[in-house]
Phi, psi and omega in degrees: 000129180301130181229357181225136175265118176285120191231066182061244181286355188238162169231125182248106174299139178231001172220141174080205187297133178088354182286133173205156178291143180250142179261121176257119179269137183275125176236096180270119176253057181232151178279355190220028181293154193288334189247330182253005172061023177077015186293343181254023186296312182289144184307316184296323179287324177297316180292323177299316180294318179298318180297323177293320177297320178298315177299327182279355174101022181297144176266325186221139172248127184254108184269126179233130180252005179220122179294134177243025175295157179306130179086000183293136176284154177292159180244145182291156177305314184297317180294319181295314179297319181297327180281318192276316193296317179300323179291318180299313179298322182291327186263350190308323187244026182265000175127299182290158170294152182240127176247147174241125185267101182204154173244004182267122182304322182289326174295318176305313181300312182295321181294319179295318177300323181280353174106019177299142180268342177213145166251122186248102192249111180295344183262006176064030179058041179266343181296141177306126180091353183295313182296319177300323183295329186253351191302312190265037178236181178245011181285153174290155181231117179261119181264117179249149175268133173218132173268126182072220182221167184305329182290331189235356192297334183257012182288316180199065181299137184213135177218152169283313173216105189297322182291314179300316185289323178292319177299315181298318179297310182298322178296316181297318180291321177298319180294325178295321178291318178296323179295335178277002177092013181279135182297129180298338179291349179271351190262141166218166188238154178220118181294346174078053178303129177084356180259083183078045179216146171279175176303315181298318178300313182301316181285332173296321179288320177299317177295336183263014183307310182295327179293317178300315180297314184290319182287328183262345180055046178222147176295154187238139173253130180244122181236089179237010185304124175062011184282171184298335177296328176284316179296327181295326182273322185269339185076014185258147174289170186310312187288353180242026185256016182299309183297316179296325179292319176298318177300318178295320177299315180294323179298322180288316180296322179301335179261006173111001179302136180274323186233134170243126184264117193223159170269325187261082189293309186301314183293320179293316178302314180296316180299318181290326175301313180292318180300314180295320180297332182276352182281000000 
């Protein structure tokens, strides 16, 4: 039974001795990201924010050069590379593992050459050439579920049974990667909170976290930080969703999530320290 996630230069136990939840800090190098308003767009600000996350105890930094908020327009390959690569090179040797959030095969290739420890693909490695781009590396691969695309995903999300359908999609994508000869120890899954889901869909998936892990036998990444599912329950705008987001992260970890992808690193790290101490 798989018990360790191979994560490039790192190995993250997710079952048994040494297993603990890992905090992935979000570093958006986009001018239009939904929650930080592009404030880390310039390289110097991105590095400053990354250094603060490192000081706060982050395990993984997830670099994204294209906004995937609902309605976001696509970004050209050249623009994405120009945003992501300088930050990746600057952060590569500062301690934390480095993830690159992209669905473009050429960005995957360049990121792997530069030393990325994970490729985090909202498109589940469905783009032509995506599997080939990642096959011969040792980086982790996060397979995410998304219904439709960022421009249209929140217009009218619909499922007969959201949990069953997300499990079926993630299983099929994992099998496609395994069929290409990729080591199963490199794979993890993300149910894709907010990516073509209503609030009800999101909470059905959050409640089913342990089921997804057990049925697919893969570690799970939960990314619900500051999303509308938090605002729907708390009534708070994006900039006031920190406490609700930490609560959501703990709810996922309590069901076995290995990685929580967050904006508020210091608060999440502290909450998880106390939660682990209480176990």
